[in-house]
N, C-alpha and C positions, 0 to 999 in steps of 0.2 A: 283061258287066260284072255282077259280083255286087253286090247292094243288101243292105246290112246294117240291120237294123232297130234301134232304140234299146235294146229290151230284150235283143237279142243281144249288143250291145256291153257293156251293163252286166253281163251274165252273164260275159262273158269278163274283164272288169275284175275282177269278184269273184272269180272262179277265180284269177287272178293274184295277187290280194292275200292269198287263203288259202294259197296255195303260196309265198308270199313268207316267208323265215326270215332273221332278222337274225343273221348270223354276223360276229363280229368277229375279226380276227386282228392282234394287235399285234405289230409287227416293230420290233426295235430295230435302228436305222441309224445310220451315221455316214459321214464324209467323210474322205478320205485327205489329210492335210496334208502328209506326206513320206514318200518310199520311196527306199530305197538299201540296200545291202549286206545284202540278205535282212531287213530290218527296214522296218515301215510304221508311221508315227504317225497314229492316227486320232482325229479330233474328234467327239463326239456319241454314243459308245457308252457311255452313263451307266450302263446296267443290266448290263453285260457282267460275267462271272465270271472269276476267275482260271483259267487253263488252258482257257478255253472256245473252240471252234472258231468261227471268222468265215468268211464267204465273200465275197470281192471280186466286183465287178460283172462282171469277166471270167472268173470261175470258180475263180480261185486259192483255195485253203484256206490260213488261218493260224491261229495259237494266240495268245491274248491273254495276254501274261505280265505287262507292266510297266503296272500301273493306277495312273495319276497323277490329280490332281484335274482337270487341264485336257484330258489326251489319253490315249489307251491305245497303249501299244507291242505290235506284233504281229509274231511270227516268222513269215515265209513259208514255207509247205510246198511251194514250187514256185519255178520261176524268177522269176516275177512281171514279166516284162519289159513286159506289156501295162498293167500297173497305173500310173495317172497320178494326179498331184495333183488333187484335186476328184471323183475318181470315188467311187462309193458302195460301203460295206460293211455287210453285215448280219449280226447275231449270230445263230447257230444255236440257241443254247439247250442245246447238248450240250457237256459236259466232254470233254476230249480223250481218246479211248478207242480201243483196236485190239480187233479180233476175235481170239479164241484158240481153237485147236483143233490136233489132231495133224496135220492137213492142211497146216501151215506147216512141219513138218520137211522139210528138204532142198530148200526152195523160196527164191527170191530175190524180196524184196519192197522197196517203196520206204518212205519215212517215214510214209505213211499207211496202211500194211499192205496195199497193192494189189500183186498179183503182176506182176513186170516179166520173168519168164523165159519167157513166152510158152507156158506150160502150162496155161492156163485159170484160171478163177475158183477161189477157195478158199472152201470151205463152211464157216461156223462159227456155232454157236448161242449162244455166250457172248461177253461182251465184258469187257474190264478196263481200269480207267483207267490212263493213261500214268503218272500220278504217284501211285502206290499204294504203300503201304509193303510192303516184302519180307517175307515169311514168316518167323516167328521160327525160331530154331535147333531148338527141339524139334520143332516140326511138320513139319521138312524130313525127308526120306528120307535116311538115312546113305548115305555113299559106300560102295559094296560092290562095284563091278565095276572090275577093273583097265582102264587106258587105255595101250596101247602106242604111243609116238610113232614108231616106226619107225627110231629113232636108238638104235643099240646102247648107246653110252656113256651116254646120258641114261636109257634103260630099266633099265640096270644099277645106276646109282647112286641114281635118284630114284625112289621108287614114286609113281605118279600114279594117281589114281582118276576114273572118269567121273563129271562133275559137280562135281569139285573145282575150286576157283578156284586158278589158279597164275600167278604173277607172273614174267614173263621181264625180267630187268635186265641190262644190259650197255651198253658203250660203242658208239659208232657203228661201223657196218661190222663188227660181230662175229657176224652170222648170226642175230639174234633173229627176224627175219620169216622167214627160211629154217626155223627150227626150227618156229614156228607153222604154216607152210604145209606142212610135211612131216607134222606131227601130223594136220592136217586131211585131207589126201590120203592118209594111212595108215589113217584111221577106216574101218572097214568098213561098207558100206550093205547093209541087208537087203533082202528080195526085194519089198517094197512100193515101194521106190524112196526111202524115207525116210533 
C-alpha cells in the first residue's frame, strides 16, 4: 500500500491547478417542436443565421430557412425518420456551403455534396456558399465550343454551345426527357473519366 504525504498531495493539486484551462464552448441548441414532410420546427435556436447548417441529435443535417420569432423552420437534408419531437438540435455556426473542385465532374453526389457513386471521396480545397450570387455576364467565359445532341434534326436546326442554357418546352409525352437524356449520353467523356 502506497502512503502519500501531505506535501506530495499538495504538489499534485498545485500541478493540476496550473494545468487547468478555462475553455468555454457556447453551443446554440434548440428542441424539435414538430417534424414532418421534410421540415422541422425548432424552438430555442435564437442565434441561428439564415441558411445555417444545424445538426440533429441523431445525426441528420438541416438548413435553417424560415426564421420566426418563436421558432425556426429547418429543411431536412436526409430522411429524418429518427427525429422525434423533443429531441435536441444544435447550430453548427456554418452557412450552408459545398466544396468545389474539378473532381466533381462526372460524379454522383447527394444534396450535401457527399459522393454516392461508390468511387471514393472527392478532394476539394475550396468551398462556395449555396446561396451565392451567380457571376455576372461579363465575367463569364463566352460559349465557344459546339455541343452535339446526337439528334440530327436538332443539331441541323438549332446551334447549341457547351455551357449555354437551353430550355426544352413541349406538351406531355412529346419526348423532352428523351432529348435531354440523348444529349447527356452523346456527350463525350475525356480520358480522365470526367
